[in-house]
N, C-alpha and C positions, 0 to 999 in steps of 0.2 A: 559802334566800333566792332568790325569784324575779325574774329580769330582765324588766323591762316594755320593749319597743321602741317608741319614739315614732315615729309616721307622720305626716309632713307633710300636712296636708289639700290643699296646693296640688299635690303630687305625685300624690296620689290623682285630684284633679281633671284633671290633665293626662294621665294614663293612660287615664282614662275617655273624654276627649275624642279621644285617639288610636285607642281602640278603635271608637268611634262613627264617626270619619272614614273608617277602614279598611272598616267595615261599609257606608258609604254609597257609598264608591267600588266596592266589589264589586257592590252593587245597582245602581249606575248601569251598571256594565260589563255586567252580566247584561241589563238592560233594554235597552241599546243593540244586544247581540247579537240578543235576541229580536225587538226591533223591525224589524231588518233582515230577519229571516225572515218576518214576518207580511206577508200581502198588504195592498196599499194600497186596493183597492176595497171599498165597503160589501157588495156581493152576496157576494164571497169570504169576508170577515170573517163575515158573518151565517151562511153556511154552517158555518164553523168552529165558531161558537157552538152550532149546533145539532148538527152531526155528532160533535164532540168528547166531549160528555156521552155520546152513545150508545155511542162507542167505549169510553170507560172503563167504562161500565156493563157492556158485553159482557165486557170484560177481567176484571171483577172477579167476575161471576156465573160465567164460565168456569173461572175459577181455584178459586172455592170449589167448584163442581160436580165438578171434577176432583180437587180435594183431599179432599174429603170424600165426597161420594156416589160418584163413579166409583172412586176408590181403595179405599173401603170395601167396596163391591159386588164388585169384582175380587178383594179379599182373601179375602171371604167364600166367593165361589164357588171360588177357587184352594184355600182350606182344606177345602171340602167335597169337591172332587175328590181332593185328596190323602188325605183321610181314607177315601174309597171304595175307592181303590187299596190302601191299607194294609190294609182290611178283605178285599179279594179275596186279598191276598197271606197274610194269617191263616188265611183258610178253606182255601187251597191247601195251607198247611202242615199244617193239621189232618187233612186226607185227600187225599193227593196221588195217589189211584188214578185211572185213566182214567175210571171211571163217574163219580165225584165231580167231576172236572175237567169232563167234558161238562155235568153239571148246573150247575155254576158258571158255565160260559160262557153257557149258555141263560137262566139266572137273571138274570145281570149284563145281558145284552142285553134282557130283557124288562123288568126293574125299573128299571134305571138307565140304559139307552140307550147302553152302552158295548160296542164291539166288542173282545173279548179273545182272546189266543191264548197258549199256552205253546210256546216253540221251543227247540230244542236249545242250549247254550251257545255263544256267540260273542262276538267283540269288539264293543263298542258303537261306533257311528260317531263321527267327530269332530264337536264341537259346531258347528252352523250359525251364521253370522252373521246374527242377527236384524235386521229393520227397525228403524230408530231409534224408530217408535212401538210396535213389538212387544218391544222390549228391556225396558221396564218390566214388561210382562206376564210375560214369561218369567222375570224376576227374581223377581217375586211368587211364581209357580207354583213355580219352583226351590226357594226358600226353605221352602215348606211341604213339598215332597217331602222336602227334607233332614231337616227337624224331624220328620217323621212316619214316614217310611221308613228312612232312614239306610243307604241303599244306592246304588251307582253308577246313574245314569240318564242318558237322553239325550232331550231334547224337540225335536220339529219343529213349529213353527208358522208355516212359510213355504212348504212344498210345496203345501199345499191351503188357499185362503182361507176354508173353511168347516169345516175340521177340524184338529185338533192330534193328533199321534202321540207317545206316549211309551213308551220301552223302558226296563225295569228289569232290572239283572242280579241274579238270585236266587241266584247261586252253581252252581246245578244246572241252570240254564236261564235262558231270557229271558222276561219278561212283556211283550207288546206291547199296549198299550191305543190304541185310536183312538176318539175322541169328538168331539162338536161343539164348535166353539171357544166357543159361548154357555155351556157347561158351566163353563168355567173364567174366561171374561172377560165383563165388561159390554159387550154387544154393541149396546145401543141408544143408546150415548152419542152417536154420529154424527148420530142423529136429532134429539136436542136441540140440537146445535150447528148443524144445518142449518136448524132452525126459527128459532133465534135470529138466525143471519146473514140469512135470507131476511126475517123481519120487519123487521130493521134496514134491509135495502136498499129494502124497501117504503116505510119510514118517510123515508129519505134522498130518494127519488125524489119522494115528496110534498112533503117541504121545498124541494127544488130548484124544483119547478114553482111553489109557492106563493110563494117568495121572488122567483122571477123575475117574477111578476105585481106584487109589491110594490116592486121596484126600478124597474120600467118608468115608473111615473108621476113618480118623482124624476128620471129621466133626461130625460123629456119636459120637466119644469120646468126641468132645466140647459139644454137646446137652446132653450127658449124665451128664457130669460135671455140666452144667448149671442147669439141672432138679433136681440133687441131692443138689445143693446148694439152691434150692427153696423148698426142702422138697417133692418133687414128686416122685413117684414110678417109677424106670427105669428097664428096661430090656436090658442090654447091654453085648454083648460078643465080646471079642477082635478079630478083623480080619485085613486083610491087610498085608502089610510087616512086617519083623521081629521086627524092631523097634517100629511100630505102635502097634504090639501085645504086646511088652514089656511095652509100655506106658499104654496100656489099662489094662493089668494084675496089673500093679502098682496102678492104679486108683482104681481098684477092692479091692485091699488089703487095700489101704487107706481108702476107703468106709466102709470096714469091721472094721478097727480099730476105726473110728469115731464113728460107730453105737454101738461098743462095748463099748467104753468110755461114750456113752451118755446113755446106758443102765445101767452101773454102777454108773453113777451120779445120774440117776433118782432112782435106788434102794437106794442109800445113802440118797437122799433127802426124799424119802417117809419113810424111817427108822427115820430121824431126825424129820420129820413132825410128824410122829406118837408119838414119845416120848415127844416132846415138847407140843403137844397138849393134851397128857395124864396130863402132870404137869399143864397145864392152866386149864383143866377140874378140877383138885383138888383144884387149887386157887378159881375158880368160887364157887364150892361146899362149900368151907370154908368161903367165903364171904357170901353166901346165908344163912349159918347156924349161921352166927353171930347175935348177938342181935341187934336190930335197934339202931343207934345212929349217932352223927355227923360224924364219920370216915367210916361208912359203904359205903356211896355213893361214896366219892371219891376213896375208894379201888375198887369198882366196875367199875368206869370209868377207872382206871389205867389197870385193867385186860382186859377190853375190848380193850383198847388201845394196850396193848401188843399183843392180838390176831390179830389185823388187821395189826400191825407192822410185826408179824411173817407170815401172809399170803403174805404180800409185798416182803418180803425178800425171802421167798421161791419161789414166782412167778419169780422175778428177777434171781435167781440163776437157776431155771429150765429152763427159757427162751423159754418154749413152743416148743422146737424144735422137740420134739419126735412126734408131731402131724402131721399126713399126710394131704396133701392137696388134697382137692376134689372140685368138680364144684358145685356152689350155685348161688342162686338168689341174687345178691348183693342189688338190690332195696329193698328187704324184710329187710336186715340187717339195711339199712338206717332207713326204717320206724321204726324198733324196737329200735334204738338209738334215734329217734325222739320222739317216745312215751315215752321212759324211762327218757328222759331229760325234757320234758315237765311236766312229772309227779311231778318233784321236783320244778316247777315253772319257767322254763326258756324256752321261745318260740323258736323252731328252724324250719328255713325253709330248705326244702330238695329238691335237683334238680339231676337228673341222666341222662345222655346223652351217647349213644352208646348201645352196647350189654350189657344186665343186668347179663348174665352168666358169671362168673368169676371162676377161680381156685385158691384158697388159703386154708390157714389154717383156718377154720371159727373161732374157739374159740380164737386163737391167735389174728387174724385180727380184731375181734370185741373187744378184750381187748385193743388193741392199739387204736383204734377208741374211745372206751369208756373213756380211759385216756385223749386223746386230748379233747374230747367234755367236759368232767368233769373239765378239767383245764379251758376251755373257759366258762363254765357255772358259775364257782366259781368267776370269775372276770368280766363277761360281763353279760349284761341284755338281749342280743339277739345273737343268733348264725344262721350262714348260712353254711349249709353243701352241698358242691357239688361233684359230681363225673362224671368223663368220662373215657370211655372205649374204646380203638381203637385197631388196629391189633398188637400193640407192648406194650403199657402202660396201667395201671390202675392208674389214678390220682384221689386223693380225697384231697379236700381242705376245711379246717375249718376256718371260721372267726369270730371274735367276736368284740365287741365294747368296750373292757375293756381298762386298761392302756397300755396294750403291754409291750414288753421287749426292751431294747436299743440294738441297731445292735452290740455293741461290746460285749454283754453278751449273744447272742443267741446261740453260739456254747458252751458256758460254762454250760448252764442249762441242757445239755445232760449228763454230767457227774454224775455217781452215788452219791448221798448224798450230791449233792451241792445244796444249796437253796439261792435265791437272797432275798434281802429285801422285794421285792413284792411277793416273795414265788409263782412266776409263774409255777414253775416246781414241786411243791409239790402235791402229790396225796392225796387222803382223809386220809389216815393214818398219813401223816405228815412225811413220811420218805424220800421224795426228790428222788424217784425212778420212779414217773410216767413218765416223758419223757424219762428217759433213758430205761425203759421197752419198751417204743412204739417204739423207734429208734432201739433197739435190735431186736424187731419183724420185723420192716420193712426191716432190714438188712438181716435177715434170709429168708425173701421172695425175695432177690436179688435186693433191692430197697433201699431207704432212706427217711428220713424227713428233710424238710428245713423250717426254720422260717423266716417270714418277716413281713412286714407292710400290714395290712388289710385295704381295702377301707372303713370299718366301722370305722376306726380310732383305732383299737385295734391290736391284733396279729393275723397273719394268719400262719397256719401250713399246708404244703403242703406234702402229701405222695404220693411217686411215685414208683411203683413197676412194674416188666415186666408182661405183660398180660399171 
């Protein structure tokens, strides 16, 4: 009677799912390990794609060459040498007379190319420690000597690089055989390996030079896109492979569309600005022509406030993106900000480190810093303005001793028209666009603005843009 075990299908599916989960985790772990080792650049990865197959192919070819051809040839040569030595021993035993021995020595030298000699009995020297590469060769030859001769022997393959010496104890004397190394070992293996390595090195050099020329157009496209994002003039022409040229032409077309949209927006804003300023001018004339009274001064303030708000809205909408970047002395800009801020009664300390010549949009950058400094002057009694310029970044820090902004609200104040209770993000017109305009200008330069706590106890604004 046979017992049948009933297996629950649900249990089988659970085991299968657990096995799949373990394999997935192992695969994810291996992928993470290898992804950390791989280079990040396209140039290095392309070289690995080309060089890795060459190395693998060389390893496979070298292995099969060593395993089959070289090992087989060496075995056959060692077998032949051991057989010749065995034949010499047999001939010497057949006729050990001096005359026959002399004839045997001359015949072996002439026909086989071996130098042999028979010496009185002596103790064989201790075995030499062969080179790690020659140990395999000595083992092959030693096995053949043991199989065919069956007598004590000593082999020296280290003393002379072109010869090997073999001594065999015959009992009544010593047979000494000196022959060329090529008689026992495959001596041309290194030539094959050198040719293989040399050709691979030539292919790798060609691949490096070719890839460098292919990567260079991609780097130029990247530099052109970065320069365009910073508002700098670019002179870019698509080059390289067909796909790279297509990407370059797409970038140029995108650049033209963006510039056309910016021109249209600028023209529209100029028209709106002209029309609204005309209306405001009529309001001002109407207010000025009114008779003096208690309602005239409030109306004048309202009209002036409307004018400031209009300028702020237009500046925010315009974004100052149409301005070109030029080189200027940044220390002089800081001195101007110091002078303008101290004129309204707030002391400012200025510090500049690094190269003072920078490439930015001067009007936009000064407007950004003016908004930050004005915001600091409104709530602080003292301002510290520091700038540092290195090979990669231009960093400007604005510190004040005011009340500051809570950490939870520092990102919110950059949103347009958002004003906190402390009103730290309001500009002079009260529109809530001061910090929004500043961050927009910083990002148009390829950088950003970050708010933090100041060592002075107030707010710290850090502007960081590419140099």
